[in-house]
N, C-alpha and C positions, 0 to 999 in steps of 0.2 A: 434643455435639450433632452429628448426621449431616447432611451437606449433601445437596442434591438431586442426583441423577445426571442428567447431560445426555447424551443420545445424539447423537453426532456421526456424520455420514455416513462410511462406510468408504472411499468413493472419490468423487472429485469428478466431477461430470457434465461438467466442462470438460476438454478434452484438455490434457495437460501443456504443449505448445508455447505456446498463448496465455497460459497462466499465467506462463510464463517470460518472455514478452514484456512482460507487465504489470510483473513484478518488475524487468526491465531498464529499462523506462520510468521507474519510480519512482526507481531508482538514478541514471539519467541526469539527471532533473529535480533530484534532490537535489545532484548534483555541480554542475549549473549554478547552483543557488541558493548553494552553497558558494563558488563563484567570484565571484558577485555580492556576497555578504555577507562574504567573507574567509575564513570557515570555518563548519562546520556549527553550532558552538555559538553563532554570532552570528545565525543565522536566527531572526527573530521567531516566537513561538509561533503568531501569527495566520496567518503564511505556511505554517507546517507544517500547521496545521489545514486550510487551503485545499488543500494538496497531498494530504493524506489524503482529503479529500472528492473531489478529482479522481480519485485512484486508485480509490476505492470506486466511483465512477461508471463508470470504465472497466471495472472487474471485473464490475459488474452487466450491462454490455452483452454479456458473454461467455455469460451464462446464457440 
């Protein structure tokens, strides 16, 4: 059975620099949470979900 082909944009409408800042922001927050919880594997799933939602919101502000 063949899957549906999804066309992805060939290039982002957002310049590379802001995207890199969002990636750095996500990494910085993850490091902070790791320091709080002891390591990344101890961060509760709910907290990771909230981080994902926050990063997605920040990404949407770039469009």
